[in-house]
MDTraj code that builds the backbone (N, CA, C; nanometers):
import mdtraj as md
import numpy as np

residues = "UNK UNK UNK UNK UNK UNK UNK UNK UNK UNK UNK UNK UNK UNK UNK UNK UNK UNK UNK UNK UNK UNK UNK UNK UNK UNK UNK UNK UNK UNK UNK UNK UNK UNK UNK UNK UNK UNK UNK UNK UNK UNK UNK UNK UNK UNK UNK UNK UNK UNK UNK UNK UNK UNK UNK UNK UNK UNK UNK UNK UNK UNK UNK UNK UNK UNK UNK UNK UNK UNK UNK UNK UNK UNK UNK UNK UNK UNK UNK UNK UNK UNK UNK UNK UNK UNK UNK UNK UNK UNK UNK UNK UNK UNK UNK UNK UNK UNK UNK UNK UNK UNK UNK UNK UNK UNK UNK UNK UNK UNK UNK UNK UNK UNK UNK UNK UNK UNK UNK UNK UNK UNK UNK UNK UNK UNK UNK UNK UNK UNK UNK UNK UNK UNK UNK UNK UNK UNK UNK UNK UNK UNK UNK UNK UNK UNK UNK UNK UNK UNK UNK UNK".split()
xyz = np.array([
    [4.3554, 24.1544, -2.5671],
    [4.2558, 24.0418, -2.5519],
    [4.3148, 23.9390, -2.4737],
    [4.2311, 23.8963, -2.3366],
    [4.2578, 23.7925, -2.2678],
    [4.2387, 23.6429, -2.3259],
    [4.3617, 23.5822, -2.3221],
    [4.3423, 23.4381, -2.3909],
    [4.3704, 23.3353, -2.2913],
    [4.3487, 23.3755, -2.1582],
    [4.3615, 23.2744, -2.0363],
    [4.2552, 23.1626, -2.0643],
    [4.1626, 23.1846, -2.1113],
    [4.0331, 23.0823, -2.1108],
    [4.0854, 22.9836, -2.2174],
    [4.1233, 23.0293, -2.3427],
    [4.1950, 22.9481, -2.4318],
    [4.3108, 22.8669, -2.3962],
    [4.3934, 22.9236, -2.3279],
    [4.5225, 22.8551, -2.2886],
    [4.5017, 22.7483, -2.1882],
    [4.3967, 22.7670, -2.0960],
    [4.3452, 22.6548, -2.0142],
    [4.2746, 22.5461, -2.0941],
    [4.2009, 22.5631, -2.2081],
    [4.1441, 22.4751, -2.2748],
    [4.2484, 22.3879, -2.3535],
    [4.3482, 22.4550, -2.4183],
    [4.4620, 22.4036, -2.4722],
    [4.5295, 22.3003, -2.3927],
    [4.5675, 22.3611, -2.2519],
    [4.6277, 22.2718, -2.1613],
    [4.5504, 22.1491, -2.1462],
    [4.4294, 22.1470, -2.1194],
    [4.3439, 22.0419, -2.0741],
    [4.3344, 21.9538, -2.1919],
    [4.3378, 21.9934, -2.3159],
    [4.3191, 21.9074, -2.4120],
    [4.4726, 21.8389, -2.4348],
    [4.5781, 21.8835, -2.4127],
    [4.7110, 21.8310, -2.4106],
    [4.7233, 21.7294, -2.3284],
    [4.6608, 21.7671, -2.1880],
    [4.6696, 21.6762, -2.0684],
    [4.5927, 21.5680, -2.1238],
    [4.4486, 21.5601, -2.1650],
    [4.3679, 21.4658, -2.2013],
    [4.4310, 21.3564, -2.3166],
    [4.4835, 21.4355, -2.4108],
    [4.5595, 21.3260, -2.5267],
    [4.6906, 21.2523, -2.4558],
    [4.7491, 21.3283, -2.3695],
    [4.8837, 21.2469, -2.3261],
    [4.8195, 21.1065, -2.2133],
    [4.7233, 21.1513, -2.1483],
    [4.6521, 21.0450, -2.0620],
    [4.5879, 20.9334, -2.1432],
    [4.5125, 20.9645, -2.2676],
    [4.4752, 20.8691, -2.3464],
    [4.5770, 20.7674, -2.4004],
    [4.7099, 20.8177, -2.4164],
    [4.8175, 20.7358, -2.4925],
    [4.8799, 20.6689, -2.3733],
    [4.8281, 20.6781, -2.2436],
    [4.8934, 20.6025, -2.1401],
    [4.9974, 20.6640, -2.0564],
    [5.0172, 20.8100, -2.0879],
    [5.1018, 20.8658, -1.9992],
    [5.0282, 20.9243, -1.8620],
    [5.1112, 20.9400, -1.7541],
    [5.0806, 20.9862, -1.6383],
    [5.0995, 21.1540, -1.6530],
    [5.0144, 21.2284, -1.6267],
    [5.0071, 21.3766, -1.6208],
    [4.9925, 21.4412, -1.4816],
    [5.0905, 21.5625, -1.4427],
    [5.0892, 21.5888, -1.3229],
    [5.0891, 21.7557, -1.3560],
    [4.9882, 21.8497, -1.2783],
    [4.9947, 21.9997, -1.2863],
    [5.0929, 22.0524, -1.1664],
    [5.2059, 22.1099, -1.2057],
    [5.2884, 22.1702, -1.0976],
    [5.2127, 22.3046, -1.0325],
    [5.2185, 22.3033, -0.9046],
    [5.1707, 22.4132, -0.8247],
    [5.2362, 22.5337, -0.8563],
    [5.3616, 22.5306, -0.8664],
    [5.4518, 22.6313, -0.8824],
    [5.5113, 22.6536, -1.0352],
    [5.4510, 22.7185, -1.1158],
    [5.4713, 22.7474, -1.2393],
    [5.6086, 22.8136, -1.2976],
    [5.7070, 22.8146, -1.1905],
    [5.8359, 22.9237, -1.1891],
    [5.8988, 22.9042, -1.3056],
    [5.9187, 22.7776, -1.3723],
    [5.9955, 22.7547, -1.4735],
    [5.9191, 22.7454, -1.6141],
    [5.7973, 22.7917, -1.6014],
    [5.7091, 22.8101, -1.7156],
    [5.6422, 22.6594, -1.7574],
    [5.6740, 22.5888, -1.6561],
    [5.5987, 22.4551, -1.6805],
    [5.4731, 22.4478, -1.6728],
    [5.3844, 22.4038, -1.7537],
    [5.2417, 22.3870, -1.7145],
    [5.2060, 22.2473, -1.6924],
    [5.2869, 22.1338, -1.7368],
    [5.2481, 21.9954, -1.6997],
    [5.3637, 21.9333, -1.6956],
    [5.3844, 21.8341, -1.6137],
    [5.4818, 21.7383, -1.5931],
    [5.4156, 21.6019, -1.6746],
    [5.4808, 21.5065, -1.7279],
    [5.4611, 21.3933, -1.7868],
    [5.5345, 21.2918, -1.7543],
    [5.4728, 21.1738, -1.7211],
    [5.5598, 21.0726, -1.6576],
    [5.5367, 20.9351, -1.7443],
    [5.6149, 20.8583, -1.7415],
    [5.5655, 20.7320, -1.8241],
    [5.5372, 20.6217, -1.7281],
    [5.6101, 20.6447, -1.5983],
    [5.5727, 20.5517, -1.4801],
    [5.6354, 20.6247, -1.3687],
    [5.5838, 20.5843, -1.2296],
    [5.6314, 20.6637, -1.1149],
    [5.7345, 20.5584, -1.0380],
    [5.8562, 20.5803, -1.0277],
    [5.9211, 20.4967, -0.9375],
    [6.0406, 20.5866, -0.8932],
    [6.1545, 20.5385, -0.8099],
    [6.2563, 20.6047, -0.7752],
    [6.3447, 20.6444, -0.8836],
    [6.4086, 20.7663, -0.9020],
    [6.4812, 20.8041, -1.0125],
    [6.4003, 20.8239, -1.1489],
    [6.2748, 20.8604, -1.1310],
    [6.1739, 20.8698, -1.2443],
    [6.2251, 20.9744, -1.3369],
    [6.2268, 20.9505, -1.4706],
    [6.2364, 21.0505, -1.5627],
    [6.1014, 21.1261, -1.5951],
    [6.1094, 21.2229, -1.6399],
    [5.9737, 21.3084, -1.6591],
    [5.9974, 21.4096, -1.7916],
    [5.9221, 21.4843, -1.8314],
    [5.9053, 21.5578, -1.9431],
    [5.8235, 21.6732, -1.8945],
    [5.8814, 21.7898, -1.9137],
    [5.8087, 21.9292, -1.8698],
    [5.7468, 21.9729, -2.0066],
    [5.6111, 22.0080, -1.9987],
    [5.5311, 22.0497, -2.1165],
    [5.4908, 22.2079, -2.0911],
    [5.5414, 22.2748, -2.1902],
    [5.5064, 22.4322, -2.1805],
    [5.4080, 22.4376, -2.3052],
    [5.2694, 22.4666, -2.2406],
    [5.1556, 22.4684, -2.3382],
    [5.1331, 22.6366, -2.3577],
    [5.1667, 22.7262, -2.2908],
    [5.1264, 22.8453, -2.2886],
    [5.1993, 22.9682, -2.3643],
    [5.3258, 22.9046, -2.4081],
    [5.4117, 22.9976, -2.4720],
    [5.5101, 23.1020, -2.3915],
    [5.5042, 23.0736, -2.2327],
    [5.5786, 23.1633, -2.1774],
    [5.6948, 23.0784, -2.0995],
    [5.7989, 23.1427, -2.0695],
    [5.8989, 23.0637, -1.9789],
    [5.9885, 23.1659, -1.8990],
    [6.0397, 23.0946, -1.7868],
    [6.1226, 23.2013, -1.7074],
    [6.2448, 23.2051, -1.8080],
    [6.3065, 23.3212, -1.7824],
    [6.4285, 23.3433, -1.8638],
    [6.5204, 23.4435, -1.8072],
    [6.6505, 23.4526, -1.8080],
    [6.7564, 23.5442, -1.7649],
    [6.7773, 23.6083, -1.8947],
    [6.7476, 23.7256, -1.9010],
    [6.7892, 23.8211, -1.9923],
    [6.8971, 23.9078, -1.9602],
    [6.9906, 23.9347, -2.0511],
    [7.0981, 24.0599, -2.0279],
    [7.0599, 24.1620, -2.0798],
    [7.0663, 24.2650, -2.0191],
    [7.0212, 24.4218, -2.0988],
    [7.1185, 24.4655, -2.1647],
    [7.0751, 24.4966, -2.2866],
    [7.1774, 24.5579, -2.3857],
    [7.1081, 24.7396, -2.3864],
    [6.9929, 24.7320, -2.3872],
    [6.9269, 24.8708, -2.4169],
    [6.8065, 24.8615, -2.3435],
    [6.7781, 24.9628, -2.2369],
    [6.6579, 24.9770, -2.1777],
    [6.5932, 25.1072, -2.1899],
    [6.4604, 25.1092, -2.1995],
    [6.3531, 25.1999, -2.2116],
    [6.3310, 25.2425, -2.0875],
    [6.3664, 25.3724, -2.0465],
    [6.3319, 25.4254, -1.8986],
    [6.1966, 25.5064, -1.8855],
    [6.1012, 25.4284, -1.9428],
    [5.9595, 25.4955, -1.9066],
    [5.8700, 25.3810, -1.9502],
    [5.7660, 25.3827, -1.8809],
    [5.6502, 25.2989, -1.9019],
    [5.5736, 25.3169, -2.0528],
    [5.6018, 25.2225, -2.1162],
    [5.5510, 25.2106, -2.2618],
    [5.5784, 25.0818, -2.3099],
    [5.5363, 25.0680, -2.4435],
    [5.5413, 24.9406, -2.4989],
    [5.6455, 24.9412, -2.6088],
    [5.7402, 25.0246, -2.5903],
    [5.8685, 25.0240, -2.6609],
    [5.9420, 24.9232, -2.6113],
    [6.0287, 24.8431, -2.7178],
    [6.1121, 24.7275, -2.6767],
    [6.2517, 24.7660, -2.6409],
    [6.2784, 24.7005, -2.5282],
    [6.4296, 24.6982, -2.4802],
    [6.5106, 24.6049, -2.5774],
    [6.6196, 24.6031, -2.5529],
    [6.7039, 24.5140, -2.6283],
    [6.7655, 24.4203, -2.5179],
    [6.7729, 24.2952, -2.5446],
    [6.8256, 24.1856, -2.4646],
    [6.9134, 24.0970, -2.5267],
    [6.9989, 24.0209, -2.4436],
    [7.0588, 23.9008, -2.5108],
    [7.0079, 23.7771, -2.4471],
    [6.9567, 23.6707, -2.4994],
    [6.8771, 23.5713, -2.4390],
    [6.9461, 23.4463, -2.4966],
    [7.0091, 23.3548, -2.4282],
    [7.0734, 23.2545, -2.4883],
    [7.1544, 23.2568, -2.5865],
    [7.2236, 23.3555, -2.5915],
    [7.3103, 23.4037, -2.6767],
    [7.2683, 23.4910, -2.8124],
    [7.1278, 23.4936, -2.8112],
    [7.0768, 23.5639, -2.9256],
    [7.0200, 23.7085, -2.8883],
    [7.0363, 23.7967, -2.9796],
    [6.9841, 23.9367, -2.9443],
    [6.8141, 23.9201, -2.9764],
    [6.7364, 23.9575, -2.8731],
    [6.6108, 24.0016, -2.8762],
    [6.5399, 24.1284, -2.8376],
    [6.4262, 24.1580, -2.8932],
    [6.3687, 24.2820, -2.8499],
    [6.2343, 24.2438, -2.7842],
    [6.1941, 24.3199, -2.6618],
    [6.0782, 24.3190, -2.6118],
    [6.0274, 24.4061, -2.5265],
    [5.9267, 24.4271, -2.5186],
    [5.8494, 24.5312, -2.4247],
    [5.8538, 24.4958, -2.2909],
    [5.8793, 24.5807, -2.1880],
    [5.8762, 24.5311, -2.0426],
    [5.7303, 24.5677, -1.9810],
    [5.6234, 24.4769, -1.9751],
    [5.5082, 24.5088, -1.9353],
    [5.4573, 24.4995, -1.7969],
    [5.5730, 24.4891, -1.6989],
    [5.5382, 24.4776, -1.5674],
    [5.5332, 24.6034, -1.4945],
    [5.4045, 24.6610, -1.4582],
    [5.3859, 24.7733, -1.3634],
    [5.4789, 24.7814, -1.2582],
    [5.4675, 24.6909, -1.1713],
    [5.5365, 24.6464, -1.0454],
    [5.6952, 24.7044, -1.0564],
    [5.7408, 24.6443, -1.1519],
    [5.8740, 24.6539, -1.1884],
    [5.9144, 24.8163, -1.2144],
    [5.8298, 24.8760, -1.2997],
    [5.8537, 25.0175, -1.3278],
    [5.8266, 25.1012, -1.1857],
    [5.7568, 25.0638, -1.1138],
    [5.7170, 25.1316, -0.9831],
    [5.8305, 25.1225, -0.9104],
    [5.8970, 25.0097, -0.8892],
    [6.0114, 24.9986, -0.8155],
    [6.1077, 25.0797, -0.8657],
    [6.1332, 25.0748, -1.0059],
    [6.2363, 25.1546, -1.0669],
    [6.2183, 25.2903, -1.0605],
    [6.1145, 25.3664, -1.0759],
    [6.0905, 25.4989, -1.0415],
    [6.0854, 25.5368, -0.9117],
    [6.0835, 25.4338, -0.8218],
    [6.0895, 25.4723, -0.6641],
    [6.2413, 25.4681, -0.6414],
    [6.3368, 25.4216, -0.7281],
    [6.4921, 25.4012, -0.7074],
    [6.5327, 25.3018, -0.6235],
    [6.4252, 25.1917, -0.6345],
    [6.4796, 25.0664, -0.5592],
    [6.5576, 24.9714, -0.6429],
    [6.5503, 25.0030, -0.7876],
    [6.6483, 24.9295, -0.8727],
    [6.7179, 25.0234, -0.9497],
    [6.8338, 25.0103, -0.9791],
    [6.9195, 25.0826, -1.0519],
    [6.9524, 25.0004, -1.1844],
    [6.9470, 25.0292, -1.2831],
    [6.9776, 24.9515, -1.4152],
    [7.0993, 24.9960, -1.4787],
    [7.1725, 24.9088, -1.5399],
    [7.2726, 24.9418, -1.6250],
    [7.2797, 24.8331, -1.7404],
    [7.3642, 24.8696, -1.8589],
    [7.3778, 24.7660, -1.9521],
    [7.4765, 24.6555, -1.9025],
    [7.4331, 24.5256, -1.9255],
    [7.5024, 24.4209, -1.8764],
    [7.4524, 24.3612, -1.7550],
    [7.3642, 24.4305, -1.6886],
    [7.2655, 24.3818, -1.5867],
    [7.1708, 24.2569, -1.6580],
    [7.1149, 24.1701, -1.5575],
    [7.0440, 24.0653, -1.6058],
    [6.9067, 24.1058, -1.5253],
    [6.8212, 24.0481, -1.6016],
    [6.6677, 24.0463, -1.5451],
    [6.6032, 23.8914, -1.5248],
    [6.5664, 23.8551, -1.4412],
    [6.5068, 23.7249, -1.4437],
    [6.3588, 23.7330, -1.4602],
    [6.3133, 23.6897, -1.5690],
    [6.1734, 23.7570, -1.6168],
    [6.0960, 23.6258, -1.6475],
    [5.9475, 23.6475, -1.6651],
    [5.8555, 23.5565, -1.7077],
    [5.8507, 23.6077, -1.8730],
    [5.9059, 23.5426, -1.9737],
    [5.9336, 23.5638, -2.1151],
    [5.7953, 23.5187, -2.1985],
    [5.7115, 23.5907, -2.2480],
    [5.5920, 23.5440, -2.3475],
    [5.6503, 23.5312, -2.4681],
    [5.6233, 23.4117, -2.5457],
    [5.6983, 23.3883, -2.6660],
    [5.5845, 23.3719, -2.7692],
    [5.5895, 23.4538, -2.8727],
    [5.4797, 23.4457, -2.9871],
    [5.5430, 23.3920, -3.0999],
    [5.4979, 23.2775, -3.1350],
    [5.5456, 23.1850, -3.2517],
    [5.4393, 23.1873, -3.3912],
    [5.5023, 23.1575, -3.5042],
    [5.4263, 23.1381, -3.6324],
    [5.4874, 23.0305, -3.6954],
    [5.3888, 22.9608, -3.7579],
    [5.4268, 22.8242, -3.8449],
    [5.4677, 22.8430, -3.9808],
    [5.5623, 22.8078, -4.0231],
    [5.5885, 22.8173, -4.1871],
    [5.5038, 22.7221, -4.2277],
    [5.4042, 22.7546, -4.3314],
    [5.3105, 22.6495, -4.3862],
    [5.3935, 22.5528, -4.4746],
    [5.4990, 22.5872, -4.5475],
    [5.5477, 22.5089, -4.6486],
    [5.6333, 22.4097, -4.5662],
    [5.7001, 22.4359, -4.4729],
    [5.7777, 22.3361, -4.3540],
    [5.7326, 22.2801, -4.2510],
    [5.6369, 22.3620, -4.1997],
    [5.5539, 22.3121, -4.0635],
    [5.6415, 22.3362, -3.9480],
    [5.7459, 22.4348, -3.9745],
    [5.8429, 22.4639, -3.8694],
    [5.7931, 22.5934, -3.7910],
    [5.7895, 22.5902, -3.6750],
    [5.7465, 22.7014, -3.5718],
    [5.8767, 22.8094, -3.5537],
    [5.8673, 22.9167, -3.5520],
    [5.9810, 23.0085, -3.5018],
    [5.9430, 23.1124, -3.4265],
    [6.0143, 23.1611, -3.3409],
    [5.9699, 23.2945, -3.2632],
    [5.9489, 23.4114, -3.3361],
    [5.8563, 23.4865, -3.3224],
    [5.8472, 23.5926, -3.4063],
    [5.8458, 23.7304, -3.2919],
    [5.7981, 23.7094, -3.1830],
    [5.7989, 23.8460, -3.1113],
    [5.8032, 23.7891, -2.9620],
    [5.8336, 23.8904, -2.8763],
    [5.8508, 23.8466, -2.6945],
    [5.7935, 23.9583, -2.6431],
    [5.7556, 23.9271, -2.5036],
    [5.7092, 24.0338, -2.4256],
    [5.7578, 23.9656, -2.2802],
    [5.7974, 24.0635, -2.2010],
    [5.8281, 24.0446, -2.0634],
    [5.7272, 24.0782, -1.9735],
    [5.6388, 23.9834, -1.9219],
    [5.5084, 24.0231, -1.8505],
    [5.5657, 24.0093, -1.7121],
    [5.6654, 23.9824, -1.6505],
    [5.6819, 23.9897, -1.5217],
    [5.8480, 23.9830, -1.5078],
    [5.8918, 24.0920, -1.4253],
    [6.0273, 24.0952, -1.3785],
    [6.0183, 24.0478, -1.2180],
    [6.0880, 23.9220, -1.2324],
    [6.0985, 23.8550, -1.0861],
    [6.2240, 23.8950, -1.0107],
    [6.3352, 23.9286, -1.0855],
    [6.4631, 23.9532, -1.0120],
    [6.5546, 24.0305, -1.0991],
    [6.6078, 24.1450, -1.0352],
    [6.7151, 24.2154, -1.0956],
    [6.8631, 24.1624, -1.0546],
    [6.9520, 24.1319, -1.1687],
    [7.0815, 24.0906, -1.1133],
    [7.1922, 24.1989, -1.1634],
    [7.2527, 24.2803, -1.0935],
    [7.3334, 24.3679, -1.1165],
    [7.4568, 24.3058, -1.2044],
    [7.5288, 24.3578, -1.2835],
    [7.6538, 24.3111, -1.3559],
    [7.7573, 24.3252, -1.2651],
    [7.8115, 24.2031, -1.2685],
    [7.9418, 24.1941, -1.1701],
    [8.0534, 24.2228, -1.2512],
    [8.1646, 24.2816, -1.2248],
    [8.2693, 24.3332, -1.2859],
    [8.3801, 24.2437, -1.2246],
    [8.4751, 24.2014, -1.2998],
    [8.6037, 24.1354, -1.2135],
    [8.7000, 24.2269, -1.2121],
    [8.7901, 24.2409, -1.1013],
    [8.8794, 24.3137, -1.0781],
    [9.0073, 24.2444, -1.0898],
    [9.1014, 24.2833, -1.1450],
    [9.2401, 24.2196, -1.1500],
    [9.3108, 24.2229, -1.0377],
    [9.3474, 24.1097, -0.9931],
    [9.4255, 24.0869, -0.8710],
    [9.5606, 24.1165, -0.8877],
    [9.6342, 24.2090, -0.8145],
    [9.7785, 24.2226, -0.8312],
    [9.8645, 24.1455, -0.7351],
    [9.9610, 24.0745, -0.7849],
    [10.0265, 24.0014, -0.6907],
    [10.1780, 24.0679, -0.6717],
])
top = md.Topology()
chain = top.add_chain()
for i, resn in enumerate(residues, 1):
    res = top.add_residue(resn, chain, resSeq=i)
    for name in ("N", "CA", "C"):
        top.add_atom(name, md.element.get_by_symbol(name[0]), res)
traj = md.Trajectory(xyz[None], top)
C-alpha cells in the first residue's frame, strides 16, 4: 500500500501545528538524514534548531551480520547502534549491482541505507517501540576494514 499521500498530510499537519505555536519551520531540499522538517525558534547567527522526522525513516549505517544473497523479502541480520535488528533489503538497484559483481559483501561490512522504521504504541504506557524495519535504499557499501599488526 502506498502511504506517501498520508505521509505528506501528516507532515503538513505537524508543520501547521508548529507554526501556530510560533515556531519557524523549513523543509530541507535534501532529505539525506531522514529529516522532514527543520524547526527554529528564531533565525540568527549560531541558531539552534530541531530536526523533525515525520515519516519513520532515517539514514543509518548498518553492520552486516548475515546477508540474504537473493532478491526476496527474507530478513538480513544487522547491527545498528549496537542493537541486533533484522530487515529485508528492498532496493532492486542494489541487488542489480550485487548480481553484476559490482559489490562484494562480507560479514562486518557496512551499508549506508535509508531505513524505514515501523513502530507501535503500548496503550498502557503510551510508549512507542520499534517493531520492524525495512531497508528501502542502499546508498553506499563500506567494506570491513581489518587492522594489521605492525611489527617493530
